[in-house]
C-alpha positions in Angstrom: -112.2 -11.5 101.9 -110.5 -14.9 101.8 -107.2 -15.4 103.2 -104.9 -17.7 101.3 -102.6 -20.2 102.8 -99.3 -18.9 104.0 -96.2 -20.2 102.2 -95.1 -21.6 105.5 -98.3 -23.8 105.6 -97.1 -25.6 102.4 -93.9 -26.8 104.1 -94.1 -30.6 105.0 -94.4 -31.2 108.6 -91.4 -32.9 110.3 -92.0 -36.2 112.0 -90.1 -37.4 115.1 -87.7 -39.3 112.9 -87.0 -36.3 110.6 -86.0 -33.9 113.4 -82.3 -33.1 113.7 -80.6 -34.9 116.5 -77.9 -33.5 118.7 -75.1 -35.4 120.5 -75.8 -35.9 124.2 -72.1 -36.5 125.0 -70.6 -33.1 125.7 -67.4 -34.6 127.3 -64.1 -33.1 126.3 -61.9 -35.0 124.0 -59.1 -37.2 125.3 -56.4 -34.8 124.2 -58.1 -31.8 125.7 -58.6 -33.6 129.0 -54.9 -34.6 129.1 -53.7 -31.1 128.2 -55.8 -29.4 130.8 -54.7 -31.9 133.5 -51.0 -31.3 132.6 -51.4 -27.5 132.8 -53.2 -27.8 136.2 -50.4 -30.0 137.5 -47.8 -27.4 136.5 -45.9 -29.7 134.1 -44.5 -29.1 130.6 -44.6 -31.6 127.8 -40.9 -32.2 128.2 -41.4 -33.0 131.9 -44.2 -35.4 131.2 -42.0 -37.1 128.6 -39.2 -37.4 131.1 -41.5 -38.8 133.8 -43.3 -41.3 131.6 -40.6 -42.2 129.1 -43.1 -41.5 126.3 -41.5 -39.6 123.5 -42.3 -35.9 123.1 -44.0 -36.2 119.6 -46.3 -38.9 121.0 -47.3 -36.7 124.0 -48.0 -33.8 121.6 -50.1 -36.2 119.4 -52.1 -37.4 122.4 -53.0 -33.8 123.4 -54.1 -33.2 119.8 -56.2 -36.4 119.6 -53.7 -37.8 117.0 -53.0 -41.4 117.9 -51.3 -42.4 114.6 -47.8 -42.0 116.2 -48.6 -44.6 119.0 -48.2 -47.6 116.7 -51.6 -49.3 117.2 -54.5 -49.5 119.6 -52.7 -51.5 122.3 -49.8 -49.0 122.5 -52.3 -46.0 122.3 -54.2 -47.4 125.4 -50.9 -47.8 127.2 -49.7 -44.3 126.4 -53.1 -42.8 127.5 -52.8 -44.6 130.9 -49.2 -43.6 131.5 -49.7 -39.9 130.6 -53.0 -39.7 132.6 -51.3 -41.1 135.8 -48.4 -38.6 135.4 -50.8 -35.6 135.3 -52.9 -37.1 138.2 -55.9 -38.1 136.0 -58.0 -41.3 136.2 -57.0 -43.2 133.1 -59.9 -45.7 132.9 -62.6 -43.2 131.6 -60.2 -42.0 128.9 -59.4 -45.6 127.8 -63.1 -46.4 127.7 -63.7 -43.2 125.6 -60.9 -44.3 123.3 -62.4 -47.8 122.9 -65.8 -46.2 122.2 -64.3 -44.0 119.5 -62.2 -46.8 117.8 -64.6 -49.7 117.7 -64.0 -51.2 121.2 -61.6 -53.8 122.4 -61.0 -56.9 120.2 -62.8 -60.0 121.5 -60.4 -62.5 123.2 -59.8 -65.7 121.3 -61.4 -68.7 123.1 -59.0 -71.3 124.3 -59.3 -74.9 123.0 -60.9 -77.4 125.5 -58.3 -79.2 127.5 -60.1 -82.6 127.1 -59.4 -82.7 123.3 -55.8 -83.5 124.0 -56.9 -86.5 126.1 -59.1 -87.9 123.3 -56.2 -88.1 120.8 -53.9 -89.7 123.3 -53.2 -93.3 122.3 -54.4 -96.1 124.5 -51.7 -97.8 126.6 -50.8 -101.4 125.7 -50.7 -104.1 128.4 -47.1 -105.4 129.0 -46.2 -108.6 127.4 -45.0 -110.7 130.3 -44.1 -113.8 128.2 -41.6 -111.9 126.1 -40.1 -110.3 129.2 -39.5 -113.7 130.8 -37.9 -115.1 127.7 -35.6 -112.1 127.5 -34.6 -112.4 131.2 -33.8 -116.1 130.8 -31.6 -115.3 127.8 -29.7 -112.6 129.8 -29.1 -115.0 132.7 -27.8 -117.8 130.5 -25.5 -115.4 128.6 -24.2 -113.9 131.9 -23.4 -117.4 133.3 -21.5 -118.4 130.1 -19.6 -115.2 130.0 -18.6 -115.6 133.7 -17.3 -119.2 133.1 -15.3 -118.2 130.1 -13.8 -115.2 131.8 -12.8 -117.2 134.8 -10.9 -119.7 132.7 -9.1 -117.0 130.8 -8.1 -115.1 134.0 -6.6 -118.2 135.5 -4.4 -118.8 132.4 -3.3 -115.2 132.4 -2.4 -115.2 136.0 -0.2 -118.3 135.7 1.6 -116.8 132.7 2.2 -113.6 134.6 3.6 -115.4 137.6 6.1 -117.3 135.4 7.3 -114.2 133.4 7.2 -111.7 136.2 6.1 -108.0 136.0 7.1 -106.1 132.9 8.4 -102.6 132.7 5.3 -101.3 131.0 3.2 -102.3 134.1 5.2 -99.9 136.3 3.3 -96.8 136.8 4.9 -93.4 137.2 3.8 -91.3 140.2 1.0 -88.9 139.4 1.9 -85.2 139.5 0.9 -83.2 142.5 -1.9 -80.7 141.9 -0.9 -77.0 141.9 -1.8 -75.1 145.0 -4.9 -72.9 144.5 -4.4 -69.2 145.2 -6.7 -67.6 147.8 -9.5 -65.5 146.5 -9.0 -61.7 146.6 -11.1 -60.1 149.4 -14.1 -58.1 148.2 -14.2 -54.4 148.9 -16.6 -53.4 151.7 -20.0 -52.1 150.6 -20.7 -48.4 151.2 -22.9 -47.8 154.3 -24.9 -44.9 155.7 -21.9 -43.8 157.8 -20.2 -42.7 154.6 -23.0 -40.1 154.1 -22.7 -38.9 157.7 -18.9 -38.5 157.2 -19.4 -36.4 154.0 -17.1 -33.3 153.8 -18.7 -30.1 155.2 -17.6 -28.1 152.1 -19.9 -30.1 149.8 -23.6 -31.1 149.6 -24.5 -34.8 149.8 -27.9 -36.1 148.9 -29.1 -39.7 149.3 -32.4 -40.9 147.8 -34.0 -44.3 148.6 -37.2 -45.7 147.1 -39.0 -47.2 150.2 -42.7 -47.9 149.4 -42.7 -47.8 145.6 -40.7 -46.9 142.5 -40.2 -43.2 141.5 -38.8 -41.3 138.7 -36.0 -38.9 139.8 -33.8 -36.3 138.2 -30.6 -34.8 139.8 -28.5 -31.9 138.5 -25.3 -30.3 139.7 -24.8 -26.6 140.2 -23.5 -26.2 136.6 -26.5 -27.9 135.1 -24.8 -31.2 134.6 -27.3 -34.1 134.8 -26.1 -36.5 137.5 -29.0 -39.0 137.1 -32.3 -39.1 135.1 -34.3 -42.2 135.3 -36.5 -44.6 137.3 -35.5 -45.6 140.9 -37.0 -49.0 141.6 -38.4 -50.0 145.1 -35.5 -50.8 147.4 -32.8 -49.0 145.3 -30.8 -46.0 146.5 -28.8 -43.2 144.8 -26.2 -40.8 146.4 -25.1 -37.5 144.7 -22.3 -35.1 145.8 -21.6 -31.6 144.5 -19.5 -28.7 145.7 -22.3 -26.1 145.8 -25.8 -27.3 145.2 -28.0 -30.2 143.9 -31.3 -29.6 142.1 -33.9 -32.5 142.4 -37.2 -33.4 140.7 -39.1 -36.3 142.3 -41.9 -37.8 140.2 -43.4 -39.9 143.1 -42.1 -38.0 146.1 -44.2 -39.9 148.7 -42.2 -43.1 148.0 -38.8 -41.4 148.6 -36.7 -41.3 151.8 -34.4 -38.3 151.6 -31.1 -37.6 153.4 -29.2 -34.4 153.0 -25.7 -34.0 154.4 -26.3 -37.0 156.7 -29.7 -35.7 158.1 -33.1 -37.1 157.2 -35.5 -34.6 155.6 -38.9 -35.0 157.5 -41.1 -33.3 154.9 -44.3 -35.2 154.3 -44.6 -35.7 150.5 -47.7 -37.3 149.0 -47.8 -40.4 146.8 -47.8 -39.4 143.1 -46.7 -35.8 144.0 -44.1 -34.1 141.9 -41.6 -32.1 144.0 -38.8 -29.7 142.8 -36.1 -29.3 145.5 -32.7 -27.6 145.8 -30.2 -28.3 148.5 -26.9 -26.6 149.4 -24.2 -26.9 152.0 -25.1 -27.0 155.7 -28.4 -28.1 157.2 -31.0 -29.5 154.7 -33.1 -26.6 153.7 -35.3 -27.0 150.7 -34.9 -24.5 147.9 
């Protein structure tokens, strides 16, 4: 009994080049990595937008791997770096992944050699000393002749002036006295730390100073009014006063020196750490 070939034996064998290939890169997408890091940091999209000054639609687009709202590759790389730092994520691997997915960075344009400008510079001519000597002689002769002519004319004028005497037009009127200048108004004294120490006891006073680095801060009054929302540069200070309480959000808490009701808050905040604080009347107690 003969056994025929199975239908499977008629199928062409696959060579190494014909076998299906699978991607070795199982890394998450840029948007997925940014979204997971934001959730792990306990931040909302609105808070990330406030910290980074990147508009909310762009933050949503980055988390969905939609970079069309960024305005180009250069801005997309900048937005990826800014948002990654805000959610405590290393931005360089994400930027490298973006470059790999979008054709890489453009090659820099080579600068022109500096010596080319030297080659087109005209050659200096040697000074013509003969012409210079002739010009000097002409100037000297002209000056001597002008002096002799002016001397004779001045002597005649003086003799005529002595005979006629001074005229009325030659009498000069006394010059007016200059108006006295008014003293400059004194400048108001700059506020000092003693003003914070003397804050009224029935209010809460908070002073923030960026010591080691810049930091984004947000301050709100007890009724929800925004007292300040922006970037505090290194060396700058802000003071806020409210009758009941002040709510704070510090984007880079480790760079901030904090005084509440004239007393320094000794909490050890980390660099890049986001802190939400609430202070009321009395001793500084974090809410």
